[in-house]
C-alpha positions as CSV (number, residue, x, y, z in Angstrom):
1,M,96.6,147.7,67.9
2,R,100.2,148.2,68.9
3,H,101.7,145.5,71.1
4,K,104.1,146.1,73.8
5,D,106.4,143.9,75.8
6,C,104.3,141.1,77.4
7,E,105.3,142.0,81.0
8,V,104.4,145.7,80.4
9,Q,101.1,144.6,78.8
10,T,100.3,142.4,81.8
11,D,100.9,145.2,84.3
12,E,98.9,147.6,82.3
13,A,96.0,145.2,81.9
14,E,95.8,144.7,85.7
15,F,96.0,148.5,86.2
16,L,93.2,148.8,83.6
17,L,90.9,146.3,85.3
18,Q,91.3,148.0,88.6
19,N,90.8,151.6,87.4
20,V,88.8,151.3,84.3
21,N,86.2,153.8,85.5
22,R,88.8,156.3,86.7
23,K,91.3,156.5,83.9
24,G,91.1,156.4,80.2
25,D,88.3,157.1,77.8
26,L,85.9,154.4,76.8
27,T,85.0,154.5,73.2
28,A,83.0,152.2,70.9
29,E,84.6,151.5,67.6
30,G,83.4,148.8,65.3
31,G,81.7,147.0,68.1
32,D,84.9,146.8,70.2
33,E,85.6,148.4,73.5
34,R,89.0,150.2,73.7
35,V,90.7,152.0,76.5
36,E,93.4,154.6,76.3
37,I,95.8,154.3,79.1
38,Q,98.6,156.6,80.3
39,S,101.2,155.1,78.0
40,G,99.2,156.2,75.0
41,S,98.4,152.7,73.8
42,W,94.9,151.4,73.1
43,Y,93.9,148.2,74.9
44,N,91.0,145.8,74.5
45,P,89.9,144.5,78.0
46,R,87.8,141.6,76.6
47,E,90.8,140.3,74.6
48,T,92.9,140.7,77.8
49,L,90.5,138.6,79.8
50,M,90.4,135.9,77.2
51,R,94.2,135.7,77.3
52,K,94.2,135.4,81.0
53,S,91.5,132.7,81.0
54,G,93.5,130.8,78.4
55,R,96.5,130.8,80.7
56,K,94.4,129.5,83.6
57,C,92.9,126.7,81.4
58,I,96.4,125.5,80.4
59,C,97.5,125.5,84.1
60,M,94.4,123.5,85.0
61,L,95.1,121.0,82.2
62,I,98.7,120.5,83.4
63,I,97.5,119.9,87.0
64,L,94.9,117.4,85.8
65,I,97.5,115.5,83.8
66,I,99.8,115.3,86.9
67,V,97.0,114.2,89.2
68,G,95.8,111.6,86.6
69,G,99.3,110.2,86.2
70,A,99.7,109.9,90.0
71,G,96.3,108.2,90.3
72,F,97.3,105.7,87.6
73,M,100.6,104.9,89.4
74,F,98.7,104.4,92.6
75,L,96.2,102.1,90.9
76,A,98.9,100.0,89.4
77,S,100.6,99.6,92.7
78,Y,97.6,98.9,95.0
79,C,94.6,97.8,92.9
80,P,92.9,94.6,93.9
81,D,94.0,91.3,92.4
82,A,90.8,90.7,90.5
83,V,90.9,94.2,88.9
84,C,94.6,94.0,88.1
85,M,94.4,90.5,86.6
86,S,91.4,91.6,84.5
87,M,93.5,94.4,83.0
88,M,96.4,92.0,82.4
89,S,94.2,89.5,80.7
90,L,93.1,92.1,78.1
91,T,96.8,93.0,77.4
92,P,98.8,90.6,75.1
93,K,101.4,88.7,77.1
94,A,105.0,88.9,76.1
95,P,106.6,85.6,74.9
96,T,108.6,83.7,77.5
97,R,112.2,82.7,77.1
98,Q,111.2,79.1,76.3
99,S,108.7,80.2,73.7
100,Q,111.3,82.4,72.0
101,T,113.7,79.6,71.6
102,K,111.3,77.0,70.2
103,T,109.7,76.8,66.8
104,P,105.9,76.2,67.1
105,K,104.6,73.0,65.7
106,A,102.5,73.4,62.5
107,L,99.3,71.7,61.6
108,T,98.7,70.6,58.1
109,R,96.1,72.5,56.1
110,Q,93.9,69.4,55.8
111,S,94.0,68.5,59.4
112,Q,93.4,72.1,60.6
113,T,90.4,72.4,58.3
114,H,89.0,69.2,59.6
115,I,89.4,70.3,63.2
116,N,87.9,73.7,62.6
117,N,84.9,72.3,60.8
118,N,84.0,69.9,63.6
119,N,84.8,72.1,66.6
120,N,84.2,75.7,65.5
121,D,82.0,76.3,68.6
122,I,84.4,75.0,71.2
123,F,86.6,78.1,71.8
124,N,84.0,80.8,71.5
125,K,84.8,83.5,74.0
126,D,82.7,83.3,77.2
127,P,81.5,86.5,78.8
128,F,83.4,85.6,82.0
129,D,86.8,85.1,80.3
130,F,88.4,88.3,81.6
131,N,86.9,88.0,85.0
132,I,88.5,84.8,86.0
133,D,91.8,84.8,84.1
134,G,94.1,85.2,87.1
135,V,94.8,82.2,89.3
136,G,97.0,81.3,92.2
137,R,97.1,85.1,93.0
138,P,100.0,85.6,90.5
139,L,102.0,88.8,90.5
140,P,101.7,90.8,87.2
141,D,104.5,88.9,85.7
142,V,104.5,86.5,82.8
143,A,106.7,84.0,84.7
144,R,103.9,83.7,87.3
145,M,101.2,83.0,84.9
146,F,98.5,80.4,84.6
147,A,99.5,78.2,81.6
148,S,96.6,77.0,79.5
149,F,96.4,74.4,76.8
150,A,96.2,77.2,74.2
151,D,99.5,78.6,75.5
152,V,101.2,75.2,75.3
153,T,100.1,74.5,71.8
154,S,100.3,77.9,70.2
155,Q,103.4,79.3,71.8
156,D,104.9,75.8,72.2
157,F,106.5,76.4,75.6
158,Q,106.7,73.2,77.6
159,F,106.3,72.3,81.2
160,D,109.8,72.5,82.7
161,I,110.1,70.2,85.7
162,E,113.6,71.6,86.5
163,D,112.5,75.3,86.7
164,H,109.6,76.7,88.7
165,D,106.6,75.0,86.9
166,V,104.0,73.4,89.1
167,I,101.2,70.9,88.2
168,V,98.1,71.5,90.4
169,F,95.7,68.6,90.5
170,L,92.0,69.6,91.1
171,H,90.6,66.3,92.5
172,I,86.9,66.0,92.1
173,Q,85.3,63.2,94.1
174,K,84.4,59.8,92.4
175,T,86.0,60.6,89.1
176,G,88.9,58.2,89.2
177,G,91.1,60.9,90.6
178,T,92.8,58.7,93.1
179,I,94.0,56.3,90.4
180,F,95.2,59.2,88.3
181,G,96.9,60.8,91.3
182,K,98.8,57.6,91.9
183,H,99.9,57.6,88.3
184,L,101.5,61.0,88.8
185,V,103.6,60.0,91.8
186,D,104.3,56.4,91.0
187,H,104.5,55.9,87.2
188,L,106.0,59.1,85.6
189,D,109.3,58.6,84.0
190,V,111.2,61.5,85.5
191,A,114.9,62.0,86.3
192,R,114.0,62.3,90.0
193,R,111.2,60.0,91.1
194,C,108.7,60.9,93.9
195,V,109.6,59.3,97.2
196,C,106.6,57.7,98.8
197,H,106.5,57.3,102.6
198,R,105.0,54.1,104.0
199,R,104.3,55.6,107.4
200,V,102.3,58.5,106.0
201,K,99.4,57.1,104.1
202,K,99.0,58.4,100.5
203,R,101.8,60.8,100.8
204,C,104.9,61.2,98.6
205,T,107.6,63.9,98.2
206,C,108.0,65.0,94.6
207,L,111.2,67.2,94.3
208,R,112.6,68.6,91.2
209,P,115.7,67.3,89.4
210,G,118.3,69.9,88.5
211,P,119.4,73.1,90.2
212,H,116.1,73.7,92.2
213,S,116.3,70.3,93.9
214,D,114.6,71.5,97.1
215,E,111.4,72.6,95.3
216,R,108.2,70.6,94.5
217,W,106.7,70.3,91.1
218,L,103.4,68.7,92.0
219,F,100.6,70.1,94.2
220,S,98.1,67.2,94.8
221,R,96.6,65.0,97.5
222,H,99.4,62.4,97.1
223,S,102.3,64.9,97.1
224,T,101.5,67.9,99.4
225,G,98.3,66.6,100.9
226,W,95.1,68.6,101.3
227,K,96.9,71.9,102.0
228,C,94.1,74.1,100.6
229,G,91.3,72.0,102.1
230,L,89.8,68.6,101.5
231,H,89.0,68.2,97.8
232,A,89.6,71.9,97.3
233,D,87.7,73.3,94.4
234,W,88.8,75.9,91.8
235,T,87.8,78.8,94.0
236,E,89.8,77.5,97.0
237,L,92.9,76.4,95.0
238,T,93.3,79.6,93.0
239,S,93.3,81.7,96.1
240,C,95.5,79.4,98.2
241,V,98.1,77.5,96.1
242,D,100.7,80.2,95.6
243,D,100.8,81.3,99.2
244,M,100.8,77.7,100.4
245,M,103.7,76.8,98.0
246,D,105.7,79.7,99.5
247,K,104.9,78.4,103.0
248,I,105.9,74.9,102.1
249,E,109.2,75.9,100.6
250,G,109.9,78.7,102.9
251,Q,110.5,81.3,100.2
252,E,108.6,83.4,97.7
253,I,109.1,82.1,94.2
254,K,107.7,83.2,90.9
255,R,106.0,80.0,89.5
256,R,104.0,79.0,86.5
257,Y,100.9,76.9,87.3
258,F,99.5,74.1,85.2
259,Y,96.0,73.1,86.4
260,I,94.6,69.7,85.6
261,T,91.5,67.7,86.5
262,I,89.5,64.6,85.6
263,L,85.7,64.6,84.8
264,R,83.3,61.7,84.7
265,N,79.8,60.9,83.3
266,P,77.6,62.8,85.7
267,I,75.0,60.1,86.2
268,H,77.6,57.4,86.9
269,R,79.5,59.8,89.2
270,F,76.4,60.8,91.2
271,I,75.5,57.1,91.7
272,S,79.0,56.3,92.7
273,E,79.0,59.1,95.3
274,F,75.6,57.9,96.6
275,Q,77.0,54.5,97.2
276,H,80.2,55.9,98.8
277,V,78.1,58.0,101.3
278,R,75.7,55.2,101.9
279,R,78.7,53.1,103.1
280,G,79.4,55.8,105.7
281,A,81.9,58.0,104.0
282,T,81.8,61.8,104.6
283,W,83.6,64.9,103.6
284,K,82.5,66.9,106.6
285,T,85.9,68.6,106.9
286,T,85.5,70.3,103.5
287,R,86.0,74.0,104.0
288,L,83.7,75.4,101.3
289,F,85.9,78.5,101.4
290,C,85.1,81.5,99.3
291,N,85.8,85.3,99.5
292,G,87.7,84.9,102.7
293,R,85.2,82.8,104.7
294,S,83.6,79.3,104.8
295,A,79.9,78.7,104.0
296,T,77.6,79.1,106.9
297,K,75.1,76.4,108.0
298,K,72.3,78.7,106.9
299,E,73.8,78.8,103.4
300,M,74.5,75.1,103.3
301,P,72.3,73.3,105.9
302,P,73.5,69.7,106.5
303,C,71.6,66.9,104.9
304,Y,71.9,64.7,108.1
305,T,72.3,65.2,111.8
306,T,74.0,62.0,112.7
307,E,77.8,61.3,112.4
308,T,77.4,59.9,108.9
309,W,74.7,59.5,106.3
310,E,75.1,55.7,106.3
311,N,72.2,53.7,104.8
312,V,70.7,56.8,103.1
313,T,68.2,55.9,100.5
314,L,68.6,57.2,96.9
315,E,65.4,59.2,97.3
316,E,66.7,60.9,100.4
317,F,70.0,61.5,98.7
318,M,68.3,63.2,95.8
319,T,65.9,65.4,97.7
320,C,68.4,67.2,100.0
321,E,68.8,70.5,98.2
322,S,72.1,71.3,99.9
323,N,73.6,68.0,98.8
324,L,77.0,68.9,97.3
325,A,76.9,65.8,95.1
326,I,74.4,67.6,92.9
327,N,76.2,69.3,90.0
328,R,79.4,68.8,91.9
329,Q,81.7,69.0,88.9
330,T,80.3,72.3,87.7
331,R,80.5,73.9,91.2
332,M,84.0,72.7,91.8
333,L,85.3,74.1,88.4
334,A,83.4,77.4,88.6
335,D,84.6,80.7,90.2
336,L,82.1,80.9,93.0
337,S,82.9,84.5,93.7
338,L,80.9,85.4,90.6
339,V,77.7,84.1,92.3
340,Q,78.4,85.4,95.8
341,C,79.7,82.1,96.8
342,Y,77.1,80.0,98.7
343,N,74.7,82.8,99.2
344,K,71.8,81.9,96.9
345,A,69.7,84.8,97.8
346,M,71.7,87.3,95.7
347,M,70.7,85.9,92.3
348,S,67.8,84.1,90.6
349,P,68.3,80.3,90.3
350,E,68.4,80.7,86.5
351,E,71.0,83.4,86.5
352,R,73.1,81.6,89.1
353,D,73.1,78.3,87.2
354,N,74.0,80.0,83.9
355,T,76.8,81.8,85.5
356,L,78.2,78.7,87.2
357,L,78.1,76.7,84.0
358,L,79.7,79.3,81.8
359,S,82.4,79.9,84.4
360,A,83.1,76.1,84.7
361,K,83.4,75.8,80.9
362,N,85.7,78.7,80.7
363,N,88.0,77.4,83.5
364,L,88.0,73.9,81.9
365,R,89.0,75.3,78.6
366,K,91.9,77.2,80.1
367,M,93.3,74.2,81.9
368,A,96.5,72.8,80.5
369,F,95.1,69.3,80.8
370,F,91.9,67.5,81.7
371,G,90.8,64.0,81.1
372,L,87.6,61.9,81.2
373,T,87.2,58.7,83.3
374,E,85.8,57.0,80.2
375,Q,88.8,57.9,78.0
376,Q,91.9,56.6,79.8
377,E,94.2,56.0,76.9
378,V,93.3,59.4,75.3
379,N,94.0,60.9,78.7
380,Q,97.4,59.4,78.8
381,Y,98.3,60.5,75.3
382,L,97.1,64.1,75.9
383,F,99.0,64.3,79.2
384,E,102.3,63.0,77.7
385,E,102.1,65.3,74.7
386,T,101.1,68.4,76.7
387,F,103.8,68.0,79.4
388,N,106.4,66.2,77.4
389,L,106.5,63.5,80.1
390,K,106.0,59.7,79.7
391,F,104.3,57.2,82.0
392,K,106.0,53.9,82.6
393,K,102.6,52.2,82.8
394,R,99.7,52.1,80.3
395,F,96.4,53.4,81.7
396,L,93.7,50.8,81.9
397,Q,90.2,51.3,80.8
398,Y,87.7,49.5,83.0
399,N,84.7,48.5,80.9
400,Q,82.3,48.4,83.8
401,T,82.3,49.9,87.3
402,I,80.1,49.2,90.3
403,S,78.0,52.3,89.7
404,E,77.3,51.2,86.1
405,T,76.1,47.8,87.3
406,T,73.9,49.5,89.8
407,L,72.3,51.5,87.0
408,Q,70.7,48.4,85.7
409,D,68.7,48.0,88.9
410,I,67.4,51.6,89.0
411,D,64.0,52.6,87.5
412,P,64.5,54.6,84.2
413,K,62.2,57.3,85.6
414,I,64.6,57.7,88.6
415,L,67.6,57.9,86.2
416,E,65.8,60.6,84.3
417,R,65.3,62.6,87.5
418,I,69.0,62.2,88.4
419,R,69.9,63.5,84.9
420,D,67.6,66.5,85.3
421,L,68.9,67.1,88.8
422,N,72.5,67.2,87.5
423,R,71.6,69.0,84.2
424,L,74.5,71.5,84.7
425,D,77.0,68.6,85.0
426,V,75.4,66.9,82.0
427,E,75.9,70.0,79.8
428,L,79.5,70.5,81.2
429,Y,80.4,66.9,80.4
430,D,79.1,67.2,76.9
431,Y,81.2,70.3,76.4
432,A,84.2,68.5,77.9
433,H,83.8,65.5,75.7
434,R,83.8,67.7,72.5
435,L,86.7,69.7,73.9
436,L,88.8,66.6,74.7
437,R,88.3,65.3,71.1
438,Y,89.3,68.7,69.8
439,R,92.5,68.7,71.8
440,F,93.3,65.1,70.8
441,D,92.8,66.0,67.1
442,I,95.2,69.0,67.4
443,L,98.0,67.0,69.2
444,K,97.5,64.0,66.9
445,A,97.9,66.3,63.8
446,Q,101.1,67.8,65.3
447,D,102.7,64.4,66.2
448,P,104.6,62.9,63.2
449,H,105.0,59.7,65.1
450,F,101.4,59.4,66.5
451,E,101.0,55.7,65.7
452,E,104.2,54.6,67.3
453,H,103.6,56.9,70.3
454,Y,100.0,55.7,70.9
455,E,100.9,52.1,70.5
456,N,103.8,52.2,72.9
457,M,102.4,54.2,75.7
458,G,103.6,52.7,79.0
459,N,106.2,50.5,77.2
460,I,109.3,51.0,79.3
461,N,111.5,49.1,76.8
462,F,110.6,51.3,73.9
463,S,113.2,53.8,72.8
464,W,111.6,57.2,72.5
465,E,114.8,58.8,71.3
466,S,114.5,56.8,68.1
467,L,111.4,58.9,67.2
468,N,113.3,62.2,67.4
């Protein structure tokens, strides 16, 4: 076949397709159809059609690439927070300026082996890890990230009180959080102390030292108040804190959030809350806010119709199914949006409980710091090492609380019922106890002056510079 100029061939092919029955002779040669056109050339119509189809396919492919690129740009700009953060969590984060300028601390081979052998199940990946990685509605920016304990120890970037770092205290009822909250505003040895106001009960202003002196570094009951709701839980805080901090400070700032909390033995905590409620205390103004709305009375029917639940019996306290004291720690640490908030009709009880527990464990593991009421000195050491801040007072460990003395008067069968009723909190606390020991072992192995540090916690006369 003789080939002509491509433009001539195209014109002739179109002429051929329109007049194939009127001009040229069709012949069969070797199974191919050929047509003689006026120019004297032979042309194959099937081959011409294939070329034309190929050009159309290429054009369609180019159009699909353009449309796909535009769709990806639209998704990146307008996708929902949960989806965007899920995508971000699966992408390695770039190192921050602080992490680039510091040399990570190294564990000795012997200590690392000991830690791994005794805690190899602590950091197994939970199936909810990527679903609840974004907190405080951060923008897709490393500087606005949620800083976890793993970040602090592996990348060795530290809490910077002079920059835009914020400690967020998730305060769970009857865990000793009030005492710990007072430690934060009263006893931290910082360049600019919190100023507490006598006329405003339990309220202090904690402003940063350094160039950002009009900004706050602590979000807690004793500093900002209950800005996200009375005893706001994980779900409420993570959807509120960033916007609320912008509102408090009158400007949008890219911040890094360090979430912290305190847990307690579930049986002791439950009895302590029972005694507190029995004396007339309530948390009726708790919002129970999730997915843009508060829980309805149908979802969470009240346990009492009077102003308070004063003089409630332990049996009554235990049998109210909507009593928030039951498995409170698990509920307050879990991402409730994973279980349709307080609507229990959407999942089976077993699936709901399992989801809540796994979510609570995952969130606890990602917190920069948490402590246990029963481990006050360990709490202090972990906090000081994690945040590179020192307390001017040593934490006291009370050997016995009122709830523990009350336990002696409760029938063992009743205690077993309480344990079974709070089985999610029991499992969470067991996990937390092992995780706390794991973190303690890591920081202890990294601290070349552990003995001096641990012995002199709270000693204002000790020279910490001598250890450097």
